[in-house]
DRENDO-1510 file (C-alpha; in Angstrom, 1 decimal, always signed):
<recs>
REC; n; res; u; v; w
REC; 1; MET; -29.0; -18.4; +2.6 .
REC; 2; ASN; -27.1; -16.6; +5.4 .
REC; 3; LYS; -23.4; -16.0; +4.8 .
REC; 4; ARG; -21.0; -18.1; +6.9 .
REC; 5; TYR; -17.9; -16.0; +6.8 .
REC; 6; PHE; -18.7; -12.5; +5.5 .
REC; 7; GLY; -20.4; -9.9; +7.6 .
REC; 8; THR; -21.7; -6.4; +6.8 .
REC; 9; ASP; -18.2; -5.2; +5.9 .
REC; 10; GLY; -16.1; -8.1; +4.8 .
REC; 11; ILE; -14.7; -10.7; +7.2 .
REC; 12; ARG; -13.7; -9.8; +10.7 .
REC; 13; GLY; -12.9; -11.5; +14.0 .
REC; 14; THR; -10.3; -12.2; +16.7 .
REC; 15; VAL; -6.8; -13.2; +15.4 .
REC; 16; ASN; -5.9; -16.9; +15.7 .
REC; 17; HIS; -9.5; -17.8; +16.4 .
REC; 18; ASP; -12.2; -19.2; +14.1 .
REC; 19; LYS; -12.0; -17.3; +10.8 .
REC; 20; ILE; -8.9; -15.1; +11.4 .
REC; 21; ASN; -5.8; -17.4; +11.2 .
REC; 22; GLY; -3.2; -18.4; +8.6 .
REC; 23; ASN; -5.1; -21.6; +7.6 .
REC; 24; MET; -8.3; -19.7; +6.8 .
REC; 25; PHE; -6.5; -16.8; +5.1 .
REC; 26; PHE; -4.9; -19.3; +2.7 .
REC; 27; LYS; -8.4; -20.7; +2.0 .
REC; 28; PHE; -9.8; -17.2; +1.5 .
REC; 29; GLY; -7.0; -16.3; -0.9 .
REC; 30; LEU; -7.4; -19.6; -2.8 .
REC; 31; ALA; -11.2; -19.2; -3.0 .
REC; 32; ALA; -11.2; -15.5; -4.0 .
REC; 33; GLY; -8.4; -16.2; -6.5 .
REC; 34; THR; -10.3; -19.1; -8.0 .
REC; 35; TYR; -13.5; -17.1; -8.4 .
REC; 36; PHE; -11.8; -14.2; -10.2 .
REC; 37; ARG; -9.5; -16.4; -12.2 .
REC; 38; ASN; -12.6; -18.1; -13.6 .
REC; 39; LEU; -13.9; -14.8; -15.0 .
REC; 40; LYS; -11.4; -15.5; -17.9 .
REC; 41; LYS; -9.7; -12.1; -17.7 .
REC; 42; LYS; -6.4; -12.2; -19.6 .
REC; 43; LYS; -4.2; -10.8; -16.8 .
REC; 44; GLN; -4.9; -12.5; -13.5 .
REC; 45; THR; -3.8; -10.0; -10.8 .
REC; 46; ALA; -4.7; -9.2; -7.2 .
REC; 47; ILE; -3.4; -6.4; -5.0 .
REC; 48; ILE; -3.2; -6.4; -1.2 .
REC; 49; ALA; -2.9; -3.6; +1.3 .
REC; 50; LYS; -3.2; -3.7; +5.0 .
REC; 51; ASP; -3.4; -1.5; +8.1 .
REC; 52; THR; -0.7; -1.6; +10.9 .
REC; 53; ARG; -1.8; -4.6; +13.0 .
REC; 54; LEU; +0.9; -7.0; +14.1 .
REC; 55; SER; -1.2; -9.9; +12.9 .
REC; 56; GLY; -0.9; -8.5; +9.3 .
REC; 57; TYR; +2.6; -10.0; +9.1 .
REC; 58; THR; +1.2; -13.5; +9.7 .
REC; 59; LEU; -2.0; -13.2; +7.7 .
REC; 60; GLU; -0.7; -11.5; +4.6 .
REC; 61; PRO; +1.7; -14.3; +3.6 .
REC; 62; ALA; -1.0; -16.9; +4.0 .
REC; 63; LEU; -3.4; -14.8; +1.8 .
REC; 64; VAL; -0.7; -14.3; -0.8 .
REC; 65; SER; +0.0; -18.0; -0.9 .
REC; 66; GLY; -3.7; -18.8; -1.4 .
REC; 67; LEU; -4.0; -16.3; -4.3 .
REC; 68; ALA; -0.8; -17.4; -6.0 .
REC; 69; SER; -1.8; -21.1; -5.6 .
REC; 70; ALA; -4.9; -20.2; -7.5 .
REC; 71; GLY; -2.8; -18.8; -10.3 .
REC; 72; MET; -3.2; -15.1; -9.4 .
REC; 73; HIS; -0.2; -12.7; -9.7 .
REC; 74; VAL; -0.1; -10.7; -6.5 .
REC; 75; TYR; +1.2; -7.2; -5.7 .
REC; 76; THR; +1.6; -6.2; -2.0 .
REC; 77; LEU; +1.4; -2.5; -1.2 .
REC; 78; GLY; +2.0; -2.4; +2.6 .
REC; 79; PRO; +0.1; +0.0; +4.9 .
REC; 80; LEU; -2.4; +2.0; +2.9 .
REC; 81; PRO; -5.9; +3.5; +3.5 .
REC; 82; THR; -8.8; +1.3; +2.4 .
REC; 83; ASN; -9.9; +3.7; -0.3 .
REC; 84; GLY; -6.4; +3.9; -1.6 .
REC; 85; LEU; -6.6; +0.2; -2.1 .
REC; 86; ALA; -9.9; +0.5; -3.9 .
REC; 87; MET; -8.6; +3.3; -6.1 .
REC; 88; LEU; -5.5; +1.4; -7.1 .
REC; 89; THR; -7.4; -1.8; -7.8 .
REC; 90; LYS; -9.3; +0.2; -10.5 .
REC; 91; LYS; -6.3; +2.1; -11.7 .
REC; 92; MET; -4.1; -1.0; -12.0 .
REC; 93; ASN; -6.9; -2.9; -13.8 .
REC; 94; ALA; -6.6; -5.7; -11.2 .
REC; 95; ASN; -9.1; -8.5; -10.9 .
REC; 96; LEU; -9.3; -8.1; -7.2 .
REC; 97; GLY; -8.2; -5.8; -4.3 .
REC; 98; ILE; -8.0; -7.1; -0.7 .
REC; 99; MET; -7.5; -4.9; +2.3 .
REC; 100; ILE; -6.3; -6.7; +5.5 .
REC; 101; THR; -7.9; -4.7; +8.3 .
REC; 102; ALA; -10.4; -4.8; +11.1 .
REC; 103; SER; -11.1; -1.1; +10.6 .
REC; 104; HIS; -11.9; +0.6; +14.0 .
REC; 105; ASN; -11.6; -2.6; +16.1 .
REC; 106; PRO; -8.8; -3.2; +18.6 .
REC; 107; PHE; -5.4; -4.6; +17.5 .
REC; 108; TYR; -6.3; -8.2; +18.5 .
REC; 109; ASP; -9.0; -8.3; +15.7 .
REC; 110; ASN; -8.3; -8.5; +12.0 .
REC; 111; GLY; -10.1; -9.2; +8.8 .
REC; 112; LEU; -10.6; -8.7; +5.1 .
REC; 113; LYS; -12.4; -6.2; +2.8 .
REC; 114; LEU; -12.6; -7.3; -0.8 .
REC; 115; PHE; -13.0; -5.1; -3.9 .
REC; 116; GLY; -13.8; -6.0; -7.5 .
REC; 117; PRO; -12.1; -4.6; -10.6 .
REC; 118; ASP; -14.5; -1.6; -10.5 .
REC; 119; GLY; -13.2; -0.6; -7.0 .
REC; 120; LEU; -16.5; -1.5; -5.4 .
REC; 121; LYS; -17.0; -3.9; -2.5 .
REC; 122; LEU; -18.2; -7.3; -3.5 .
REC; 123; SER; -22.0; -7.9; -3.6 .
REC; 124; ASP; -23.7; -10.4; -1.3 .
REC; 125; LYS; -24.1; -12.7; -4.3 .
REC; 126; ILE; -20.4; -12.8; -5.1 .
REC; 127; GLU; -19.5; -13.2; -1.4 .
REC; 128; LYS; -21.7; -16.3; -1.3 .
REC; 129; LYS; -20.1; -17.8; -4.3 .
REC; 130; ILE; -16.6; -17.2; -2.7 .
REC; 131; GLU; -17.9; -18.8; +0.5 .
REC; 132; LYS; -18.9; -21.9; -1.5 .
REC; 133; LEU; -15.4; -22.1; -2.9 .
REC; 134; ILE; -13.9; -21.7; +0.6 .
REC; 135; ASP; -15.6; -24.9; +1.7 .
REC; 136; THR; -14.5; -26.8; -1.4 .
REC; 137; LYS; -11.8; -29.3; -1.1 .
REC; 138; ILE; -8.5; -27.4; -1.4 .
REC; 139; SER; -6.9; -29.7; -4.0 .
REC; 140; ILE; -9.7; -28.9; -6.5 .
REC; 141; ASN; -8.8; -25.2; -6.7 .
REC; 142; LEU; -5.0; -25.6; -6.8 .
REC; 143; THR; -3.6; -24.5; -10.1 .
REC; 144; ARG; -0.9; -26.4; -12.1 .
REC; 145; PRO; +2.8; -25.8; -11.1 .
REC; 146; GLY; +3.6; -24.0; -14.3 .
REC; 147; ILE; +1.0; -21.3; -13.9 .
REC; 148; LEU; +1.4; -20.4; -10.3 .
REC; 149; GLY; +1.1; -16.7; -9.6 .
REC; 150; ARG; +4.1; -14.5; -9.0 .
REC; 151; VAL; +4.4; -12.0; -6.1 .
REC; 152; LYS; +5.9; -8.5; -6.1 .
REC; 153; ARG; +6.1; -5.7; -3.5 .
REC; 154; LEU; +5.2; -2.2; -4.8 .
REC; 155; GLU; +6.7; +0.7; -2.7 .
REC; 156; ASP; +4.9; +3.7; -4.2 .
REC; 157; ALA; +1.3; +2.9; -3.3 .
REC; 158; ASN; +0.9; +5.9; -0.9 .
REC; 159; LYS; +2.5; +8.3; -3.4 .
REC; 160; ASN; +0.1; +7.1; -6.1 .
REC; 161; TYR; -2.9; +7.3; -3.8 .
REC; 162; ILE; -2.0; +10.9; -2.8 .
REC; 163; ASN; -1.6; +11.9; -6.5 .
REC; 164; ILE; -5.1; +10.5; -7.2 .
REC; 165; LEU; -6.6; +12.5; -4.3 .
REC; 166; LYS; -4.9; +15.7; -5.4 .
REC; 167; SER; -6.2; +15.2; -9.0 .
REC; 168; ASN; -9.8; +15.6; -7.7 .
REC; 169; PHE; -9.1; +19.3; -6.8 .
REC; 170; PRO; -7.9; +22.3; -8.8 .
REC; 171; LYS; -4.2; +22.6; -9.2 .
REC; 172; ASN; -4.1; +25.9; -7.3 .
REC; 173; PHE; -5.8; +24.3; -4.2 .
REC; 174; SER; -3.6; +25.4; -1.2 .
REC; 175; LEU; -3.8; +25.0; +2.5 .
REC; 176; LYS; -1.2; +27.7; +3.3 .
REC; 177; GLY; -2.1; +29.6; +6.4 .
REC; 178; LEU; -4.2; +26.8; +7.9 .
REC; 179; LYS; -3.2; +24.9; +11.0 .
REC; 180; ILE; -4.5; +21.3; +11.0 .
REC; 181; ALA; -4.3; +18.6; +13.6 .
REC; 182; ILE; -4.7; +15.0; +12.4 .
REC; 183; ASP; -5.1; +11.8; +14.5 .
REC; 184; CYS; -4.3; +8.8; +12.3 .
REC; 185; ALA; -5.2; +6.2; +15.0 .
REC; 186; ASN; -1.8; +4.6; +14.5 .
REC; 187; GLY; -3.4; +3.0; +11.5 .
REC; 188; ALA; -3.3; +2.8; +7.7 .
REC; 189; GLY; -3.4; +6.5; +7.1 .
REC; 190; TYR; -0.3; +7.3; +9.3 .
REC; 191; LYS; +1.8; +8.1; +6.2 .
REC; 192; SER; -0.6; +9.5; +3.6 .
REC; 193; GLY; -2.7; +11.6; +6.0 .
REC; 194; PRO; +0.0; +14.1; +7.3 .
REC; 195; LYS; +1.9; +13.9; +4.0 .
REC; 196; ILE; -0.9; +15.2; +1.7 .
REC; 197; LEU; -1.8; +18.0; +4.1 .
REC; 198; LYS; +1.8; +19.1; +4.4 .
REC; 199; SER; +2.3; +18.9; +0.6 .
REC; 200; LEU; -0.7; +21.4; +0.2 .
REC; 201; GLY; +1.0; +23.9; +2.5 .
REC; 202; ALA; -0.7; +23.4; +5.8 .
REC; 203; LYS; +1.0; +23.5; +9.2 .
REC; 204; VAL; +0.3; +20.0; +10.4 .
REC; 205; TYR; +0.2; +18.7; +14.0 .
REC; 206; ASP; +0.0; +14.9; +13.9 .
REC; 207; ILE; -0.7; +12.2; +16.5 .
REC; 208; GLY; -1.4; +8.5; +16.1 .
REC; 209; THR; +1.4; +8.2; +13.6 .
REC; 210; SER; +3.7; +5.9; +15.5 .
REC; 211; PRO; +2.2; +2.4; +15.0 .
REC; 212; ASN; +3.8; -0.5; +16.8 .
REC; 213; GLY; +1.4; -3.2; +15.8 .
REC; 214; LEU; -0.5; -3.1; +19.0 .
REC; 215; ASN; -1.6; +0.5; +19.4 .
REC; 216; ILE; -4.0; +0.9; +16.4 .
REC; 217; ASN; -7.2; +2.6; +17.6 .
REC; 218; SER; -5.9; +2.5; +21.2 .
REC; 219; LYS; -7.4; +5.6; +22.9 .
REC; 220; CYS; -7.1; +7.5; +19.7 .
REC; 221; GLY; -8.7; +7.9; +16.3 .
REC; 222; SER; -12.4; +8.5; +15.3 .
REC; 223; THR; -13.8; +6.2; +18.0 .
REC; 224; PHE; -12.0; +8.2; +20.7 .
REC; 225; PRO; -12.7; +11.8; +19.5 .
REC; 226; ASN; -11.8; +13.4; +22.8 .
REC; 227; LYS; -8.1; +12.8; +21.8 .
REC; 228; ILE; -8.4; +15.1; +18.7 .
REC; 229; LYS; -10.5; +17.6; +20.7 .
REC; 230; SER; -7.9; +18.1; +23.4 .
REC; 231; PHE; -5.0; +18.0; +20.9 .
REC; 232; SER; -6.7; +20.6; +18.7 .
REC; 233; HIS; -7.4; +22.9; +21.6 .
REC; 234; LYS; -3.8; +22.7; +22.9 .
REC; 235; ASN; -2.4; +23.6; +19.5 .
REC; 236; LYS; -5.1; +26.2; +18.6 .
REC; 237; VAL; -5.7; +24.7; +15.1 .
REC; 238; ASP; -8.3; +25.6; +12.5 .
REC; 239; LEU; -9.4; +22.0; +12.1 .
REC; 240; GLY; -8.9; +18.7; +13.8 .
REC; 241; VAL; -9.2; +15.5; +11.7 .
REC; 242; SER; -9.6; +12.1; +13.3 .
REC; 243; LEU; -9.3; +8.9; +11.2 .
REC; 244; ASP; -9.9; +5.2; +12.2 .
REC; 245; GLY; -7.6; +2.2; +11.7 .
REC; 246; ASP; -8.0; +1.9; +8.0 .
REC; 247; ALA; -8.8; +5.6; +7.4 .
REC; 248; ASP; -12.2; +5.1; +5.8 .
REC; 249; ARG; -13.9; +7.1; +8.7 .
REC; 250; ILE; -13.6; +10.7; +9.7 .
REC; 251; ILE; -14.7; +12.7; +12.7 .
REC; 252; ILE; -13.9; +16.4; +12.9 .
REC; 253; CYS; -13.2; +18.9; +15.6 .
REC; 254; ASP; -13.8; +22.6; +14.8 .
REC; 255; GLU; -11.7; +25.5; +16.0 .
REC; 256; LYS; -13.9; +25.9; +19.0 .
REC; 257; GLY; -13.4; +22.3; +20.1 .
REC; 258; LYS; -16.7; +21.0; +19.1 .
REC; 259; ILE; -16.8; +17.4; +17.8 .
REC; 260; ILE; -18.5; +17.1; +14.4 .
REC; 261; ASP; -19.9; +13.6; +13.5 .
REC; 262; GLY; -20.6; +12.1; +10.1 .
REC; 263; ASP; -24.2; +13.4; +10.0 .
REC; 264; GLN; -23.1; +17.0; +10.4 .
REC; 265; ILE; -20.3; +16.5; +7.8 .
REC; 266; ILE; -22.8; +15.0; +5.3 .
REC; 267; ALA; -25.2; +17.9; +5.9 .
REC; 268; MET; -22.6; +20.5; +5.1 .
REC; 269; ILE; -21.4; +18.8; +1.9 .
REC; 270; ALA; -25.0; +18.2; +0.7 .
REC; 271; LEU; -26.0; +21.8; +1.2 .
REC; 272; ARG; -22.8; +23.0; -0.5 .
REC; 273; TRP; -23.2; +20.6; -3.4 .
REC; 274; LYS; -26.8; +21.6; -3.9 .
REC; 275; ASN; -25.9; +25.2; -4.0 .
REC; 276; LYS; -23.2; +24.4; -6.6 .
REC; 277; LYS; -25.8; +22.3; -8.5 .
REC; 278; ILE; -23.6; +19.2; -8.3 .
REC; 279; LEU; -25.7; +17.1; -5.9 .
REC; 280; LYS; -27.3; +14.2; -7.7 .
REC; 281; GLY; -30.3; +12.1; -6.7 .
REC; 282; GLY; -30.4; +13.2; -3.1 .
REC; 283; VAL; -28.4; +11.8; -0.1 .
REC; 284; VAL; -28.2; +8.3; +1.3 .
REC; 285; GLY; -27.9; +7.8; +5.0 .
REC; 286; THR; -28.5; +4.8; +7.2 .
REC; 287; LEU; -31.0; +3.5; +9.8 .
REC; 288; MET; -28.7; +5.1; +12.3 .
REC; 289; SER; -28.7; +8.6; +10.8 .
REC; 290; ASN; -30.0; +11.3; +13.2 .
REC; 291; TYR; -33.6; +12.3; +12.6 .
REC; 292; GLY; -32.4; +15.9; +12.7 .
REC; 293; LEU; -30.5; +15.3; +9.5 .
REC; 294; GLU; -33.6; +13.9; +7.8 .
REC; 295; LYS; -35.7; +16.9; +9.0 .
REC; 296; LEU; -33.1; +19.3; +7.6 .
REC; 297; PHE; -33.1; +17.6; +4.2 .
REC; 298; LYS; -36.9; +17.7; +4.1 .
REC; 299; GLU; -36.9; +21.4; +4.8 .
REC; 300; LYS; -34.2; +22.0; +2.1 .
REC; 301; LYS; -36.1; +19.7; -0.4 .
REC; 302; ILE; -33.2; +17.3; -0.6 .
REC; 303; ARG; -34.3; +13.6; -1.1 .
REC; 304; PHE; -33.1; +11.4; +1.8 .
REC; 305; ILE; -32.9; +7.7; +1.6 .
REC; 306; ARG; -32.1; +5.3; +4.5 .
REC; 307; ALA; -30.0; +2.2; +3.8 .
REC; 308; HIS; -28.9; -0.6; +6.1 .
REC; 309; VAL; -25.9; +0.1; +8.3 .
REC; 310; GLY; -22.6; -0.4; +6.5 .
REC; 311; ASP; -21.0; +1.7; +3.8 .
REC; 312; ARG; -21.3; -1.1; +1.3 .
REC; 313; TYR; -25.1; -0.9; +1.6 .
REC; 314; VAL; -24.9; +2.9; +1.4 .
REC; 315; LYS; -23.0; +2.6; -1.9 .
REC; 316; GLU; -25.5; +0.1; -3.3 .
REC; 317; ALA; -28.3; +2.5; -2.4 .
REC; 318; MET; -26.4; +5.4; -4.0 .
REC; 319; LYS; -26.0; +3.4; -7.2 .
REC; 320; LYS; -29.6; +2.3; -7.2 .
REC; 321; ASN; -30.9; +5.9; -6.7 .
REC; 322; ASN; -28.3; +7.7; -8.8 .
REC; 323; CYS; -26.9; +9.6; -5.8 .
REC; 324; ASN; -23.4; +11.0; -5.5 .
REC; 325; LEU; -23.3; +11.5; -1.7 .
REC; 326; GLY; -24.0; +9.1; +1.2 .
REC; 327; GLY; -22.6; +8.0; +4.5 .
REC; 328; GLU; -23.0; +7.2; +8.1 .
REC; 329; GLN; -23.0; +9.0; +11.4 .
REC; 330; SER; -19.8; +7.1; +12.4 .
REC; 331; GLY; -17.9; +9.0; +9.7 .
REC; 332; HIS; -18.0; +6.6; +6.7 .
REC; 333; ILE; -18.7; +9.1; +4.0 .
REC; 334; ILE; -18.7; +8.3; +0.3 .
REC; 335; LEU; -18.1; +11.2; -2.2 .
REC; 336; GLY; -19.5; +9.4; -5.2 .
REC; 337; ASN; -17.9; +11.7; -7.8 .
REC; 338; PHE; -14.4; +10.7; -6.5 .
REC; 339; ALA; -14.5; +7.4; -4.6 .
REC; 340; THR; -16.3; +4.1; -4.4 .
REC; 341; THR; -16.0; +3.7; -0.6 .
REC; 342; GLY; -15.5; +5.8; +2.5 .
REC; 343; ASP; -12.3; +7.8; +2.7 .
REC; 344; GLY; -11.5; +10.0; +5.7 .
REC; 345; ILE; -8.6; +11.8; +4.0 .
REC; 346; LEU; -10.6; +12.6; +0.9 .
REC; 347; VAL; -13.5; +14.0; +3.0 .
REC; 348; ALA; -11.1; +16.1; +5.1 .
REC; 349; LEU; -9.8; +17.6; +1.8 .
REC; 350; GLU; -13.4; +18.4; +0.7 .
REC; 351; VAL; -14.1; +20.1; +4.0 .
REC; 352; LEU; -10.8; +22.1; +3.8 .
REC; 353; TYR; -11.6; +23.1; +0.2 .
REC; 354; SER; -14.9; +24.6; +1.6 .
REC; 355; MET; -12.8; +26.6; +4.1 .
REC; 356; ARG; -10.3; +28.0; +1.5 .
REC; 357; LYS; -11.9; +31.4; +1.4 .
REC; 358; GLY; -11.5; +32.1; +5.1 .
REC; 359; LYS; -14.5; +30.4; +6.5 .
REC; 360; LYS; -14.3; +28.9; +10.0 .
REC; 361; ALA; -15.1; +25.3; +10.5 .
REC; 362; SER; -17.7; +26.3; +13.2 .
REC; 363; GLU; -19.5; +28.4; +10.5 .
REC; 364; LEU; -19.8; +25.4; +8.2 .
REC; 365; PHE; -21.1; +22.8; +10.7 .
REC; 366; ASN; -24.1; +24.3; +12.3 .
REC; 367; ASN; -26.8; +23.2; +9.9 .
REC; 368; PHE; -29.2; +21.3; +12.1 .
REC; 369; LYS; -29.8; +20.4; +15.7 .
REC; 370; SER; -29.3; +16.8; +16.4 .
REC; 371; ILE; -32.1; +14.9; +18.2 .
REC; 372; PRO; -30.7; +13.4; +21.5 .
REC; 373; GLN; -29.6; +9.9; +20.6 .
REC; 374; LYS; -28.2; +7.1; +22.7 .
REC; 375; LEU; -26.6; +3.9; +21.5 .
REC; 376; ILE; -25.7; +1.0; +23.7 .
REC; 377; ASN; -23.9; -2.2; +22.8 .
REC; 378; ILE; -24.6; -5.5; +24.5 .
REC; 379; TYR; -22.2; -8.4; +24.2 .
REC; 380; VAL; -24.1; -11.6; +23.6 .
REC; 381; LYS; -23.2; -15.2; +23.0 .
REC; 382; ASP; -26.0; -15.7; +20.4 .
REC; 383; LYS; -27.1; -12.7; +18.3 .
REC; 384; SER; -30.3; -14.6; +17.4 .
REC; 385; VAL; -31.7; -13.5; +20.8 .
REC; 386; ILE; -32.9; -10.5; +18.8 .
REC; 387; ASN; -35.5; -12.7; +17.2 .
REC; 388; SER; -37.0; -14.1; +20.4 .
REC; 389; SER; -40.7; -13.3; +21.0 .
REC; 390; LYS; -39.8; -11.4; +24.2 .
REC; 391; CYS; -37.4; -9.2; +22.4 .
REC; 392; LYS; -39.8; -8.5; +19.5 .
REC; 393; LYS; -42.6; -7.7; +21.9 .
REC; 394; SER; -40.4; -5.2; +23.9 .
REC; 395; ILE; -39.4; -3.5; +20.7 .
REC; 396; ALA; -43.0; -3.2; +19.5 .
REC; 397; TYR; -44.0; -1.7; +22.9 .
REC; 398; ALA; -41.1; +0.8; +22.8 .
REC; 399; LYS; -42.1; +1.9; +19.4 .
REC; 400; GLN; -45.7; +2.4; +20.6 .
REC; 401; LEU; -44.4; +4.6; +23.5 .
REC; 402; LEU; -42.2; +6.6; +21.1 .
REC; 403; LYS; -44.9; +7.1; +18.5 .
REC; 404; ASN; -44.6; +10.7; +17.1 .
REC; 405; LYS; -41.9; +11.4; +19.7 .
REC; 406; GLY; -38.9; +9.5; +18.4 .
REC; 407; ARG; -37.7; +6.2; +17.2 .
REC; 408; ILE; -35.8; +3.0; +18.4 .
REC; 409; LEU; -33.6; +0.7; +16.3 .
REC; 410; VAL; -32.4; -2.7; +17.5 .
REC; 411; ARG; -30.0; -4.6; +15.4 .
REC; 412; SER; -27.2; -7.2; +15.6 .
REC; 413; SER; -23.7; -6.1; +14.7 .
REC; 414; GLY; -22.4; -7.5; +11.4 .
REC; 415; THR; -18.8; -7.6; +12.7 .
REC; 416; GLU; -18.9; -8.2; +16.4 .
REC; 417; PRO; -20.9; -10.4; +19.0 .
REC; 418; LYS; -23.1; -7.5; +20.0 .
REC; 419; ILE; -26.7; -6.3; +19.9 .
REC; 420; ARG; -27.0; -2.6; +19.3 .
REC; 421; ILE; -29.9; -0.6; +20.7 .
REC; 422; MET; -30.3; +3.0; +19.5 .
REC; 423; CYS; -33.0; +5.4; +20.7 .
REC; 424; GLU; -33.6; +9.0; +19.8 .
REC; 425; THR; -36.1; +11.4; +21.3 .
REC; 426; ASN; -36.1; +14.8; +23.1 .
REC; 427; ASP; -37.6; +13.1; +26.1 .
REC; 428; THR; -34.5; +11.6; +27.9 .
REC; 429; LYS; -36.5; +9.8; +30.5 .
REC; 430; LEU; -38.6; +8.1; +27.8 .
REC; 431; MET; -35.4; +7.3; +25.9 .
REC; 432; MET; -33.9; +5.3; +28.9 .
REC; 433; ARG; -37.2; +3.6; +29.6 .
REC; 434; CYS; -37.4; +2.3; +26.1 .
REC; 435; ILE; -33.8; +1.2; +26.0 .
REC; 436; ASN; -34.1; -0.6; +29.3 .
REC; 437; LEU; -37.3; -2.3; +28.1 .
REC; 438; VAL; -35.4; -3.9; +25.3 .
REC; 439; LYS; -32.2; -4.5; +27.2 .
REC; 440; LYS; -33.9; -6.7; +29.8 .
REC; 441; THR; -35.0; -9.1; +27.1 .
REC; 442; ILE; -31.4; -9.4; +25.7 .
REC; 443; ASN; -29.3; -9.7; +28.9 .
</recs>
């Protein structure tokens, strides 16, 4: 059974359309609250964090109302990175954690990411059960007046999150002498990102830390890496860090102005952890991971597993294969010893910890040569076009042309009305020929 509301990473869409409006968020809260209330845990609690979108002010009250109407006590945390919400869900022993965000999408989108009491994103099985409750008559799930949930705002969420991050590193870990630029995308990490770097002694240059509700991810953040590149060059920093709207992604810029993507970051951490004998089970990437990364791991005798796109599927594959490192080219990177989901700030600290003995960032991130890769996104009215016979035939033909020379991947986005075509090969003419073959059957 296909899911009606949930995509590859929670629920996402345009505000005041279809799924993303006050009415639906009340239903989401009521359904999620009912599901977790029925697990018979003594203390029925949910915690909610959000990014900086203007729409959060309209959607959060509706979500809170739904949860409280199901009998859940609710704590609201305000703007906080997604992994901060996941960490605090586990630390506070809550039944449920909900992040109101549309991640790297523009301000006019919003959505939800749901976490269970273990700090993990919900499985497809649980999401389907919640979807069934969403479509149930509202009056059936409303609790009795005497046991309605209570609601309280907590003001110290960012402080608690920062303390948890610091606890993962030695007490003498210091960034004194380092100049660091950070682009917080005017999103959820705008407080905790610069604050933790400053508290460790770094000289911090920050941008994307003046959210106004409409400028999240706007020509800044990890999906606009040229911003951190030019800013880092201007301020002659040792490292540039770029987050996305909910701070679960990271893209890096080294001291020479080179952009470092998720694959290169994963390669560095994997090799370092292997050398320290703390890498477990291999590394999990995705169908989008560059073939150069796979080739490197083969040479270094590190097991490499490809999962479906989406950090939830990466985490599931990590758990299944007992791996403690995984992630995506886009910068979703999961450090399994410390976190249950992607965390750009945590990964930045891990990179900076690797630099503590005077190593330059450019020395750390030169472990493999990426195979030329091109990704195009095509807006479509109906994503099922990918299953048409014409499209399937064009993909098969492209794969035949690329045999032993590269690969092509065609998939529908789990969060947007798009078909994504990715091709990688050293032959750029062949690359464009294969992409155009498939593109003609979709447009």
